[in-house]
C-alpha positions in Angstrom: 53.4 -17.2 8.4 51.5 -18.6 5.5 48.7 -16.5 4.0 45.2 -17.7 4.8 41.9 -16.4 3.4 40.0 -17.6 6.5 38.2 -14.5 7.7 37.0 -16.0 11.0 38.7 -13.4 13.2 37.2 -10.5 11.4 33.8 -12.1 11.3 33.7 -12.7 15.1 34.9 -9.1 15.6 32.0 -7.8 13.6 29.4 -10.3 14.6 28.0 -8.5 17.7 27.8 -4.8 16.6 27.7 -5.2 12.8 26.0 -8.6 12.0 24.9 -7.5 8.5 28.4 -6.4 7.6 29.7 -9.8 8.8 27.2 -11.6 6.6 28.2 -9.4 3.6 31.8 -10.4 4.2 30.9 -14.0 4.0 28.8 -13.7 0.9 30.6 -11.0 -1.1 34.3 -10.9 -0.1 35.2 -14.2 -1.8 37.2 -15.2 1.3 36.8 -18.7 2.7 34.5 -19.0 5.7 34.8 -22.4 7.5 31.5 -24.1 8.2 32.4 -24.1 11.9 32.5 -20.3 11.8 29.1 -20.0 10.3 27.7 -22.3 13.0 29.3 -20.1 15.7 27.7 -17.1 14.2 24.3 -18.9 14.1 24.6 -19.6 17.8 25.3 -16.0 18.5 22.6 -14.5 16.2 19.6 -16.8 16.5 18.8 -15.9 20.2 19.0 -12.2 19.3 16.0 -12.5 17.0 13.7 -12.8 20.0 15.7 -11.3 22.8 13.7 -8.1 23.6 16.0 -7.2 26.5 19.1 -7.3 24.4 17.5 -5.7 21.4 14.3 -3.9 22.3 14.3 -2.0 19.0 12.9 -4.1 16.2 15.3 -2.5 13.7 18.3 -4.2 15.6 16.5 -7.6 15.5 15.7 -7.1 11.9 19.4 -6.5 11.1 20.3 -9.7 12.8 17.6 -11.4 10.8 19.0 -10.1 7.5 22.4 -11.4 8.5 21.0 -14.8 9.1 19.0 -14.6 5.9 22.0 -13.9 3.7 24.2 -16.8 4.7 23.9 -20.5 3.7 25.8 -23.6 4.7 27.9 -25.6 2.3 25.0 -27.9 1.3 22.9 -24.8 0.4 20.6 -24.9 3.4 19.9 -21.5 5.1 21.9 -20.6 8.2 18.6 -19.7 9.9 17.5 -23.2 10.8 14.5 -22.4 13.0 11.6 -24.8 12.5 9.2 -23.5 9.9 11.7 -21.1 8.3 13.7 -23.1 5.8 13.6 -26.4 4.0 14.8 -30.0 4.3 16.6 -32.1 1.7 14.8 -35.3 0.8 16.3 -37.4 -1.9 18.0 -34.4 -3.3 14.7 -32.4 -3.4 14.2 -29.3 -1.3 11.0 -29.5 0.6 9.7 -26.5 2.7 9.7 -27.3 6.4 6.4 -25.9 7.6 5.8 -25.4 11.4 2.1 -25.7 12.0 0.1 -23.9 14.6 -2.4 -25.4 17.0 -5.5 -27.0 15.6 -8.6 -24.9 15.5 -11.6 -27.2 16.1 -14.7 -27.2 14.0 -17.5 -25.0 15.3 -19.1 -21.6 15.3 -16.9 -18.5 15.8 -17.4 -14.7 16.0 -15.6 -12.5 13.5 -15.6 -8.8 12.9 -17.0 -6.2 15.3 -13.9 -4.2 16.1 -15.2 -0.6 16.0 -11.7 0.8 16.1 -10.3 -1.2 13.2 -10.2 0.2 9.7 -12.7 -1.4 7.4 -13.7 -4.1 9.9 -16.5 -6.5 9.1 -19.7 -6.2 11.1 -19.8 -8.6 14.0 -21.1 -12.0 12.7 -20.9 -15.7 13.3 -19.2 -18.1 10.9 -19.2 -21.9 10.9 -16.0 -23.8 10.5 -17.0 -27.3 9.3 -13.6 -29.0 9.7 -10.6 -28.6 12.1 -7.6 -26.9 10.5 -4.2 -25.4 11.2 -2.3 -22.4 9.9 1.4 -22.2 9.4 3.1 -20.4 12.2 5.0 -18.2 9.7 4.4 -16.8 6.2 6.0 -18.8 3.5 9.6 -17.6 3.3 11.7 -16.7 0.3 13.8 -19.9 0.8 10.6 -22.1 1.0 8.9 -20.7 -2.0 12.1 -21.0 -4.0 11.9 -24.7 -3.4 8.9 -24.7 -5.7 10.4 -22.3 -8.3 13.6 -24.4 -8.6 11.8 -27.8 -8.4 12.3 -30.2 -11.4 8.5 -30.6 -11.6 7.6 -26.9 -11.3 5.9 -27.0 -14.7 3.8 -30.1 -14.0 0.3 -29.4 -15.2 -1.2 -30.7 -12.0 -0.1 -27.6 -10.1 -1.3 -25.2 -12.9 -4.7 -26.6 -13.8 -7.2 -23.8 -14.6 -4.5 -21.1 -14.0 -3.7 -18.6 -16.8 -0.5 -19.2 -18.6 0.6 -15.6 -17.8 0.8 -16.6 -14.1 4.0 -18.6 -14.7 6.1 -15.4 -14.7 7.7 -14.9 -11.3 7.8 -11.6 -9.6 11.3 -10.5 -8.4 11.8 -10.6 -4.6 12.4 -7.1 -3.3 14.1 -8.3 -0.1 15.9 -11.5 -1.1 16.7 -12.9 2.4 16.0 -16.6 3.0 14.1 -16.0 6.2 11.9 -13.2 5.0 8.3 -13.7 3.6 8.2 -14.3 -0.1 6.6 -11.3 -1.8 5.3 -10.5 -5.2 3.4 -13.8 -5.5 0.0 -13.8 -7.1 -3.0 -15.7 -5.7 -2.7 -18.1 -8.6 1.0 -18.8 -7.9 0.2 -19.4 -4.2 -2.4 -21.9 -5.3 0.1 -23.7 -7.5 2.6 -23.7 -4.7 0.0 -25.2 -2.3 -0.8 -28.0 -4.8 2.8 -28.8 -5.2 3.5 -28.8 -1.5 0.4 -31.0 -0.9 1.9 -33.6 -3.2 5.3 -33.5 -1.5 3.9 -33.7 2.1 1.1 -36.2 1.3 -1.6 -34.0 3.0 -3.8 -31.2 1.8 -2.3 -27.7 2.0 -4.3 -24.7 0.7 -4.7 -21.0 1.2 -7.0 -20.1 4.1 -10.2 -18.2 3.6 -10.2 -14.7 5.2 -12.6 -15.8 8.0 -10.4 -18.9 8.7 -7.4 -16.6 9.2 -9.3 -14.3 11.5 -10.7 -17.1 13.6 -7.2 -18.5 14.0 -5.7 -15.1 14.9 -8.4 -14.5 17.5 -8.2 -18.0 19.0 -9.1 -19.0 21.6 -11.2 -16.3 23.2 -12.2 -14.0 20.3 -9.5 -11.3 21.0 -9.2 -8.7 18.3 -5.4 -9.1 17.9 -3.3 -12.2 18.5 -2.0 -10.6 21.7 -5.2 -9.1 23.1 -7.9 -6.5 22.3 -5.8 -3.3 22.0 -3.6 -2.4 19.1 0.1 -2.2 19.9 2.4 -0.9 17.2 5.4 -2.5 18.9 4.1 -6.0 18.5 4.2 -6.2 14.7 6.0 -4.8 11.7 3.8 -1.7 11.5 4.1 1.8 10.1 3.4 3.2 13.6 6.1 1.0 15.2 9.9 1.0 14.9 9.8 2.0 11.2 11.8 -1.0 9.9 10.7 0.1 6.5 10.8 -3.3 4.9 9.9 -6.9 5.4 11.6 -8.7 8.3 12.8 -12.2 9.2 9.7 -14.1 10.3 9.3 -14.5 14.1 11.2 -11.4 15.3 8.1 -10.0 17.1 7.6 -12.7 19.8 5.6 -10.3 21.9 3.0 -10.2 19.2 2.5 -13.9 18.9 -0.7 -15.5 20.0 0.2 -17.1 23.4 -2.5 -19.7 23.2 
């Protein structure tokens, strides 16, 4: 028969047991991968990110996450299309798609007071003057790159009162589209927030530490998003499954705040 560089059969053979190798074949082999094949792989892989029965070990779910984080579709959008992970194209401009958590009402909240936590604040009350929401996930590599690659990234509005030296970008250690963006300074995060505010038409900013804690302990003052006892299996921790690097956002569903 005629020679074809369509590697669909090999990819589907690898997809279950070796998702990362399948993704590397797509990205590095130079062979053609039909869009339909990538979409089939997405249907296979996305459920595994949160399927604790299928993959109880976080290292297996992290491998699937890295596979999804390597591959893009023909229009450049990430294969991982979960809400809050990638971006949308608007008039040719890449805009981060943020998934917002539930609104935290204004009011007084207790923070600190966990005697078992390292360097915990003393128990105290803080007042939240305005309702707010946090993003469900950290800003991903793909989302932050929307800013870095934006035509107006150098616009002075984003960089007002920020040192010139802060315009040098740190190199991502784990360059997967669905992993958190690392090596970003506080100044660069502020500039990103200003840019994103302009694109979304609403105020986006970094949370204060107490705002983050209040949201994490919502709605009943729990010490951790899942309850009052530390559980190494419910987050990417040194004591847990020893993934040893960042992971795709959202692969610890048992550690999410259920409220």
